[in-house]
N, C-alpha and C positions, 0 to 999 in steps of 0.2 A: 705400555704405550704412554702413560702419563709421565713416566721417568724419562723416556726419549724426548718428549716435548720439553720438559724442564732442562734437559741436557742441551738441546738445540738452542733454547732461549739463552742459556748461560754462555754458550759458545758465541752466539751473535753479540751479546752484551760485551764480552771480552774483546771481540774484534772491534766493536764500535769504540770502546774505551781506548784501545791501542791507537786507532786512527785519530781520535781526539787528542791524545797525548802527543802524537807526532805533529799534529796541526798546531798545537800550542807551542811546541818547540821550534816551529818554523822549518820543518823538514818536508821534503817531497817524498814521493813514493819510493825513490831509490836512495833515501837517507842523505840526500844532498841538501844544502841550505837553499831554501826557496828564494827566488828573486823578489825584490820588493815590488809591490803592486802600485802602479801609478794610475792616477785618474785620467780621464780623457783630456781634460784641460792641461794637466802636467805633461802628457805625451805630446800634445799639440805644441806647447811652449818649447819642449825639448827639441822637437823636429825643426821648429823655426830657428832655434839657436844653432843647430847643426847645419842647416842650410846656409845661414848667414856666415858661419865659420868657413864653410866650404867655398862660398862665393868670394869671400875676402882673401882666401888663401893665394899665395904666390904660385902654388903648384897647379892651379886650375887651368891656366892657359896651356902648359905642356900636356896636361891630362887630356884635354879636349883635342888638342892637335894629334896626340898619339892615337886616340880613339878613331879619329877620322882617317889617319894614315893607315891603320889596320883595316878599317872598313873598305878603303879604296885599293888595298894591295891584294891582287888576285891570287898570289901564291901563299898568303898568310893563312895558317890553319884556323885562326880565330876570326876570319873575315865575316862569316855569317852571324855569329853572336854579336860582333861589333855593329854590323848593319842593323840587326834587330834592336839593339840597345838605342841606336840613334833614331830609328823609326818609332820606337815605343816611347822614348823619353824626351828626345830633343825636338822632333817635328810636332807641331801642334795639330793633332789629328782632327780636332773640332773644326778648324778653319778649312779643311778639305771636304767636309761633308756639304751636301747641297742645302741642307736645312740648317739654319742658324738658330740660336736660342731665341731670337726675337720672333721668328716665324713659327716656332713650335707651339705657341699658345693656341688653345682651342676656344672658340667663342660660340656659344649657343644662345640663340634668341628664341624665346617662346612667347607667342602672342595669342590672345584669345579672340574668338569671333564674337562680335556683339550683334545681337538681333534686336531691333527696336519693335517690330510688330510680329505677331504670330498669325500666320495664314491658316484659316479654317477651311476644311474641305467640306463640300456638300456630300454627305454620305448617301442621301436619298437618290442621287443620280447614278450611283455605281450599282452594278449588279451584285446581288447577294448569292454566293455560291455555297452550297451545303456539301459537306464531305461526309459520306457514309461508310 
């Protein structure tokens, strides 16, 4: 039993060392080169660059025109995906909701009750009831 335990530990260590070697070499599980990891800030900057490049492109106008043409063509097989793309990406969904961002705030007021005097009851006037 002790030999089996040592054998299992040795196998696990070999697997771990193999994974670490792959990781150091920059390979993924299928022995392909791993893509470089970008920080959140780098990803955001890259997305802004791509958006700016897309918006400045000369092909933007024909692209949008073609998208709307497909969405409005009842015989086109890609009409529904084009309509969905327009509805999801082009139309500002927030402006159609009844709640705006300004009215979605919650305000809670908590106030205490202040008592200046304490009323004392005259216990002698009340009947005393015994419970048996």
